[in-house]
N, C-alpha and C positions, 0 to 999 in steps of 0.2 A: 606319576610314579616313574622312577628311574629304571629303565629296562634295556638301554643300548650298551652293548659290549663290543669292544674292538680287539681284534687279535693282532699283536705286534710281534715281529720277529724277523730274523735273517732268512734268506732263502734256504730251504731244506731244514728248517728248524722244526717242522711238523705242523705248521699252521693249517695247511690245507686238510691234513688228516683230522685235526681237532675240529675244524670247521665242518667237514663232511659228517663226522661222527655226532656232533652236536645237533646239526640241522637236518640230517637225513635228506629226505626229498623236499623239505621246505626251504628251498633256496632259489635265488634268482641270480643269473650271470649276465652281466652287461658290461658297459664301459663307464668309466668316470666321465662326467660331462665334459665334452670337448677334448677328451684324451683317448689314446689307443690302449691305455693300461686297463686290464680286466678288473671289473668290480664285482665282488661276491658278497651278496647279502642273503641272510637266511634267518630262521627263527626256530625256537624250541619252547616247549612248555614245561614248567616245573611248579608243582603245588598250585595248579590252576592259573598261573601267571605266564603270559607269553613274553619271551625275551628275544630281542633282535640282536643278531651277530653280524659284524662286518669284518671280513677277512682283508686286512690292509695289505697293499703290495709288499712283497718281501724286499727288504733293503738292509744294508749293513750299518746304516746310521741315519741321523735326522738332519745332517748338515750337508749332504751331498747335493750335486747339481742334476742328478738323473731325474727323469720324470717321475718314477715311482717313489723315490725318496722325498721329492717335493710334495707329492700327493699325500704320502703318509704323514709327514711333518705338519702339513697344513691341516689335515683332518684332526690330528691330536690337539694342535694349538687352538683350533676353532671351538673346542669344548663340545663337539657333537657326541663324543663318547662319554657315557656316564661312568664307565669302568674300562680300563685297559688291561688285557691279559697278555703279559709279556712271556713269550716262549723262548727258552734257551736250551741249547744242547748240553745236557749234563756231562757228556763224555768229553767236552771241550769247553769247560766253563770260562776260562780266562778270555778266550776269543769271543765266545758267544755273549758275554756280558757287556761287550762294547756298546751295543744298543741300549742296554740298561743305564750305562754311564751317561749317554747323551740324553736319555729320558729323565734322569734323576732330578735335574733342577726345575722341571716344568710344573711340579706340584699337582699332577693329575692322579686321581685315584687309580690304584693298580694292584694286581696280584702277580706273582712270579710262578711260572710253570716250569719245573725242572724236567723237561722231556728227555726221553732216551735213557732213563735210569737203568734199564736192563743192559744197555751197552756200557754204561759207566761201571756197573757191577762186574761185567765180564772183563773189564780192564783192571779190576782189582781196586777200584776207587770206592771210598766211603764218603758220603757227603752229609754233613750235619745241617739238615734243613732248619732245625730250630734255631741254631746259632745264626744262620743267614737271615732268618726272620727278625731276630733281635737287632742285627746290624742294619738291615734295610728298612725295617719299620713297616713292612707289608707281609701278608701271608705268602708262604713259599710251599708249594705242593709238589712233592716228588711224583712223577707221572710217566706212563708209557702210553703214548697216543694211540698206538695200534691195538691196545687191549681195551675191550669194552667195559671191563670190570670197574675201572676207575672213574667213569663218567658221572655216575650218580653223586659221588663225592665232589667232583668238579662243579656240577650244577648247584649243589647245596652251598658250596663256597662262593660261587658267583652271586647267588641270590642273597646270601648273608652280607657280602661286601657292598652290594648295591644299596642295601639298607643302612649300613654303617661303614662307609669306605675308609680305607687307610691310604696314606700317601708315603712315597719314599722319603726317608730322612734326608735332610739337606746335606750335601757333601761338605767335608771339612773346608775351612776357609782357604787353606793353601791350594785347594783344587777347584775353587769356585770359578764361576764364569767371568769372562772378560767383560769390561764395561759395554753394556748394550747387547750382550749376547745371551742366548737362552741355553747355552750348553757349556760344559766344562771347557776350560780354555784351550787345551791342546791334547794331542794324542797321548803324549807321555803322562800328562796329568790324569787323563782318564784311566790309563792302565795302572797308575799308582793307586788310584781310588779302588779299582777292581781288585788289586792285590791285597789292599787293606781289608776289603770285605771278605775275601776268600782265605786269608791267612788263618790257618788252624781249622778251617771248616771243611777242607778236603784232605783226605788221607789216601796216599797211593801205596797200596800194600804189595804190589808186584812191580816188575821192571816196566818203566814207561814204554809207551808204544813206539815202535821203530819199524824200519822196512823189513818185511819178511822176504823169504827167498823168491816168492812169486812176484812181489813188488820190485825186486831188483831187476827182474826181467821186464815187468810191465812199465817201468820208468826208464828203461834203456833207450837211447836215441833211435836206433833202427829196429832192434828186436822188439822193443815195446810197441812201436807203431804197427809192425806186422801182427803181433799178438792181438792188439786192440782191434785192428780191422777184421781179423779172423773171428774174434768174439762177437763183434757187432754183426758180421755177416751170418754167423750162426744164430744170433738172436733174431735177425731178419727171417731166416729160414724157419725158426720156431714160431715167429709171429704169423707167417704165412700159413704154416701148418695148423696153428690154432684157429686161424680165421677161415680155413678151407671149408669146414662143415657148414658154417653160416653162409659162406659165399655160394656153396653148392645148393643150399636151400633157396637162396635168392635167385639163382639161375633157373631153378625148377618152377618158380612162381609163374612166369609168363607161359611156359609150356602147359602148366596145369589149368590156368585161367583163360588163356586167349580163346581157344575154340569154344568152350562152354558158354562164355559170356557173349562171344560173337554170334553163336547160333541162337541163343536166347533173345538177344536184342533184335537180331534180324527177323526172327520169327514174330516179334511184336510189331514189325513194320517201322522200327526206329530209323531215322535218317542215317546214311552211311558214315557221315563224319562223327556223329555221336557214338556209333558202334565202334569206330576206330579209336576214339578217345578211351572208352571204357574197356575195350578188348585188347588194345595194343599199348597205348600210352601209359595208363595207370598201372597195369601189371609190370611194365618195364620200370616205372618209377619205384615200385616196391622192390623189384629186383636190385636196382642200383642202391637203394637205401639199406636193404638188408645186407648186401655184399659189403657196403661201406662199414656197416656196424661190425661185421666180422673182422675186417682189417683193423679197425680202431681198437676193438677189444684185444686182439692179439698184440698189437704194438704197445698199447697201454700196459698190458700185463708184463711183457718182457722188459720194457723200459722201467716200469715200476720196480721190478725185481732187481735190475741192475743198479738202480738208484739206491734202493734200500741196502743192498749189499755193500755199497760204497764204491762201485767200479766206475761210475760216470765221472767222478772226480779225476780218475786216472786218464779217462778219455780226454777230458778238458786239458789236462797237463800235457798229454802227448801231442795234440794237434793245435794247441793255441798259437804257437809260433807260425805255423803254416797258414792257418786260416785268418790270422790277424792281418795278413797282407791284403785281404779283401774286406776287412772291417768286421770279421766275425771272431768269436772265441771258440775254443777247442771243442766244446760240447756239440757244436753244429755238425760235426762229422757224423753223429748218430742219425739225425733225420735225413742228411744227404745220402748216406748209404741206404737208409730205409726206402728212399725214393726209387732206387733201382727195382725194388719189388713192387711198390705201389705208391704213387704220388700222394694218395690219401693218407697212407701210413706216415710218409715223410712229413706232410703238413701237420698231422697230429703229433708227430714226434718232436716238433719244435717246442712242445711244452717243457722240455728239459732246459730250455734257455730261460735265464732269470730276468733278462732285460727285455722289455716289450719291443724296443727298436731292433735289437738283435734277433728277436723272434720273427718279426716281419721280414727282415732282410734274409733270414734263413729260408723262409717260405719262398721268397723270390728266387733264391738259388736252387731250391729243391725242384721248382718247376722246370728247370733246365735239364734235369736228370731223366733220361728215357726209362720209362717203367717197363715192367714185364709184358704188358699188352702191346707196347710199341714194338718190342722185339718179336712179338708174334706176327706182326704185319710186315716189318721191313724185310726180313729174309724171303718171305713168300713172294713179294712183289719184285725184289731184286733178282730172284732166280728166273723170273720171266724174261729178263733183259741181259743179265750179266753172267759171265763164267764164274765158277766157284772162287777163283783168285780175285776177280774183280769185285765179287760180293764181299769177300773178306776185307779187301782194301776199303770198300765203301763203308762197311761197318766200323772199321778202325778210324776212318775220317769222321764219322758221326761221334764216336767217343771223344776224339780230339776236340771237335766242335762243342761238345758238352762242357768241357773245361772252359773254353773260350766264351761260350754263352753265359755260363755261370759267373765268370769274372766280369763280363760286360754288365750283367744284371746288377751285380754288387757295386760296380763302379757308378752306375746311373742312380741307384736308389740309396746308397749309403750316406751321401751328404745330408739327406733329410732324416734318415732313420738312425744313423749312428754318426752324428757330426763330430768333427775333430775335437771340439771342446769337451765332449763327453767320453772320448776314448782314453783308455789308460791300460797299462800293463796288468796282467792278471797276477794277483798275489793270493795264494791259497794254501791251505793245509790239506794233506791227504787224510781223509777220515779213516778210522780203523774199519776193517771188514767186520761185518756182523750178520747174523742170521736174519733173513727177511721174514716179515710177518705175512705169510702167504694169504691167509683169509682176508686180511685187511686190503692187500693189493688186489685180490680178486673182487672184493666188494667195490672198491673205487673204480676198477676197470669196468665192471658192470654198469655202474652209475654213469661213467663217461660215455660208454657205448650207447646206452639207452638215450642219453641226452642228445648225442649227435644224430641218432636215428630220427628222433622227433623233429629236430631242427633241420635236418637235411631234406625231409619230405617237402618242405616249402620251396627251397632253392631248386632241388632236382625237378619238382613238378613244374615250376615256372620255366626253367630252361627247356625242359622236355616239351612243354606246350609250344614254346617258340619254335623249336626245331620241328615239331609235328606240323605246325602251320606251314613251315617252309617245304616240307616233303609231301604233304597230303595232296591227293588229287582224286576227284570223284571217279574218274575213269580208271584209276589205278596205273595209268601210264606215267612214267617219269617225266615225259615231255609236257605234261599238264601241271606240273608242280611249280611253286614259286622258286624253289632252289634251282631248278633247271633254267628258268627265265633269268634268275640272277647270274647263273654261270655263263649263259650265252651272252647276256647283255654286257657283262664285265670282261669278256674274253679279250677285247682289244687292250685292256689294262693288264690283265693277268698274264698275257703273253710276254709282257716286259719282265715278269718274274719267272718265265720259263714254263708256265702252266697253261694248258688249254682248258676249255670249259669243263671237260669231263674230269680231268685231274684236279681242277679247282674245286669242283663239287666234292671230290674225295677229301681234299684239304679242309673244306668247311666241316665235313662230317667228322673229321678227326678231333675237332674241338668238342664234339658231343660225346664221342666214345671212340677210342682207337679201334675197337672191335667192329665198328660200323664202316670202316674204310673199305674193306674188301667187298662188302655187300653193296655199298654205294657205287663202287667201280663196276660191279657186275650189272647193276641197274642202268648205269650211264652208258656202258659200252655194248651190252647185250640186250638190254630192255626186257630181261626175263623176270623181273620182279618190280614192284613199286618201290619208291624211295622210302615209304613208311616201313615196308617189310625190310628193306636194306638196313634201316637204322634201328628198328625196334625188334627185328627178328633176324639178326645178322647171320646166324648159323644157317638158317633156312634159305637165305637170300644169296649166299656166296656162289652156289651152283658149281658148274664144272670149271675147275681151275685152268685146265688145258684150253677150253674155249675162250676164257677170259684172256689168257696170255696171248692167244692168237689174235683176238680182236684188238687188244691194246697195241700189239706190235704193228698193226696196220696204220695207226695214226700217231703213236707216241714214240718219239726218238729216245735213244739212250740218255741223251742229255736231259730231256724232259723228265724221264723216269728218275734220274738221280736228283734233280731239283725237287720233284714231288716227294721223294722219300725224306729228304732233309726238311722240307716244309712240314710234312706230317709229324716228323719226330719232334720238332721244336714249336709246333702249334700249341695253343692252350691244351693242357694235358687231357682233361675230360670234364664232364659235368660234375662228377663226384669230387674231383680235385677242386673245382671251383666252389662247390658247396662246403667242402672241408676247410678251404682257405678262408671263406667268408665266416664260417663258424669259429675258427680259431683266432682270426684277426679282429673280429667284431668291427670290421671296417669295410663298408661297401666301396669307399673311395680307393683304398689300397688294392682291393681285389680287382677292381676295374682297371687300375693302373697296370697291375701285373698282366692282366688279360690283354690289354692293348699292346704292351711291350712285346709279348710273345707272339701275338697275332701278326703284327707288322714286322717284327724281327725275323720271324720264320719266312715271311715273304721276301724280305731283303736278302736273307741268306740263300733262299732258293734261287733268286736271280743271279747271285754271285756264283753259286754252284753250277747253274745252267751254262753260264758263259765259260767257266773253266772247263767243264765237261765237254762242251762243244769243240774245244781245241784238241782234246785227246781221244774222244770216243767217236 
């Protein structure tokens, strides 16, 4: 029995919404074999029959050279789909039907979904779906993807067409394919065919869409960029505010569980290292995962609303020229700015990118952005060694290096992720503003947050176990830990980068969590807590800042302190960012590459800063 359905459409056509609404929780996210492009499969039941749905990568056509277009075209031509559901934006029919024009000659069973009918209606457009059906030869269903009411009708239509499918009528001979080609001959021919289909089927009752007063500011060269940055930063603040309750809940988990679990297991005579795992490591894993979920939910919600409103297209328009110099397109400014709040949010924010290569490259750049936790450490340590003016200049230098580090990351990774043969200028239409579907965005945000919570548990647990093994000691003394031995053993090498063994231990802990840096320094210089406490209970392990400042000043020079701050800033962001990047990229290989770049890049930068600082401090 034929039960496989493929969803085909351009980016932002509503495919993901339809896929999520059809499949609910019955979906699987992975990668296409051998590719970095995300693969979404799911299923739903209707009248006792289970149907399989594949959400094909969003693409603007079937003849492009991009990875997602090749995957989409190959999947359709292979005959794996028993029925193709083509989604088009009813508010911009002529542009949206370009994919349909390329699909027409393939002879594959299909239906056409006129999505965003509510937006078309708000524009004063009337669309004759019955006339389109007659001309195309396939069912045409007016639809609003964000409203649950229409899905029973859609499921009934899909089930009916799988039993007795229709195919698109062959295009007129004048528009037919070139010899040996599976598509209409050229762009002009495709648009002539589209206009012939739409002629008389669309009536515009009001004045066509144009730039409103807000858009005249939003698209201005300078004022538009300032306005766009202000809106994105406001969205970042809103995302952090939304995620704060969940983050606070996550922070409370170790405090609530650590002592009761520790006392209970110790009372049973359990070995100390098992007690440490269950009382310190696992509550901390839950803390990280729950906190990450809060950030993901907040970022997903605000970006979803901005995308539905139509503002993200303005963002891409404003910053495309600037970011194209490092191989990115304009939308990348959203996750980059989100990274200043939290790298996890920045990594997750790369979902606004349509191209998988662009998405990965944006993640690499986001890692260079110092997050709020970093700015919680840098001034504290800087004040131990530098005057207020020197601290200000050091922070300004870090911001300058952020730009340079991001540019270097883009320069190194873009030949593979966005090769010159796949780069082109951005051609786009500004979509009309329209009211977002809040409930639908909320539901999708919950789904994404829950998904990343479940998946992050694995990565965070694994990395935490590794770091726990490095910091644990039976005696509780930092000097009995593997991390101490690694630090002391590698000091002859780390001195070349301006770091002694204590500051190198702090540098290593920065890759686990920036919040752990101060606790690790406290354990290394004062020995007042174990390294496990320093990493997994950083607040309790920080101790007296005055005593730490005095102890560090005895052995650490100003040049080493400056090198240490730069090293920690551009080290791997944290275990949560590592998990989020792995989750969003679906690529262990690229996640490891990014980690190695920032680990060794931070050390090289620290060595350079040390030598420069030694000349002036």
